[in-house]
C-alpha positions, 0 to 999 in steps of 0.5 A: 476872514482869518477865522475862515482861513484858520478853520479850513486850514486845519488838517483835521477839518480838511480831512473830514470834509474830504472824506465826505465829498470825495466819493461824490466827486469820483462818481460825478467825474466818471459819469461826465468823462464817460458821457463826454468821451463816448459822445465826442469820440463816437457821435460828434460829427467830423470837422469840415477841415480837420475831419476826424483828427479834430477829436483829439481836442477832447483830450488836448483842451482839458489837459491844457486847461488843467495844466494852467489851473493846477499851476495857478493853484500852486501859486495860490497855495504858495502865497498862503503858505508863505504869508500865513504859514498854513502847512495844509496849503503846502500839502496841497501844493505838494500833491498837486504838482505831479498831476499838473506836470503830467497834464502839461506833458499830456497837452504837449504830446496830444498837441504834437499828435494833432499838429502832424495832420494839421500843420504837417509837423509835430512841433513848431516854435509857436508862442503857445507851444513854447510857453507850454514847454516853459510851464513843464520846466516850471513844474519840474523846477517846483518839484525839484526844489521841494526835495533839494533841501534837508528841511521840508519847510525850506523846500516848501518855501523855495517851491512856493517862491518859484510857483509865484514867480512862474505864474506870470507865464500863465497870461502868456499861455492864455493870450499868446494867440492874441498877442502874436501871429501864431499857428495855434488856433484861438481858444475854443470857448470864450466868455464874450463870444458864442462857440464857433462849433455846433452844440454837438461838438462843444457840449461833449468838450464841455462835459470832458472839461467839467469831468476833468476838473472834478477828477482833479479835485478828487485826486487832490483831495484823496492824495492830500488826505494821505499826505495829512496822515503822513505828516500828522502821524504823531497828532492825537487825532490821527493816532486815534483814527488809526488806533482801531486798525492797529488794535485789531491787527495786534489781537489777530497776532 
C-alpha cells in the first residue's frame, strides 16, 4: 500500500500519467456533454408539472454533485497530506478548490432560477439550500486559509484541517431531504430504486453527469501539471523537460 501511494504521489509519475490520459478525458467530456446538452435541452419531453422549466436540471444536478464530490476530494487530499506529507495531494487540493467553489455557486444560482417558477421565490431557508450555502462558505474558507500564511505548507495544512472538519456537511446535504420536511425534491437517482423519470429524460441527465465528471478530471489533471511545474521548477527532471524550449529561444536571440 505504501509503495503504491509513494509511486503515484510522485509529481514526476503523476505528470507523465496526466499527459497521456488528459487528451482522452477532454474528448470524452466534450462528446458526452454535447450529446447530453442537445438531447436534454432540445429533445427531452417537457415535465408534466414543471413543463420546460425542468430542463435546468441538466445544469443544476451535475453542478451540485460536482460541488459535493470536489469537497470530498479536498478532504481526502487533506488527509493524505497531513498523514503522509505527500505534497502532490496538496497540489491537487489547491487546484480543485476554485472549481468546486464555482460549481457550488453554479448549483445555488441554477437552483434559485429553478425555484422561481417552481416555488414562486428564488430562495427559501430550506435545509438543502442552507447546507449548500454553508458548503460555499467552506470552500471560501479553505481557499482563504491557504493564502493566510507566509509558508505554503502551513497554509496547506490549515486548509486540509478545515476540509476534514467541513466534510461532515456532505451527509447533511445528501440526506437533508430525507431527515427534514423540505421544499427541495428528493434525489433524481438512487442506487436502490428505479428512476422516477422516463429514459428519454434521465439518460441525457446521466450523460451530463458523466461528462461533467470527466471535465472535472481533465481540468484537475491539467491544472495540477501546471502546479507541479511551478513548485518543482528547481527539480532536475523539470529543468530537463523545459531545457529544449529554453535552448531554442536562446539560439533564436
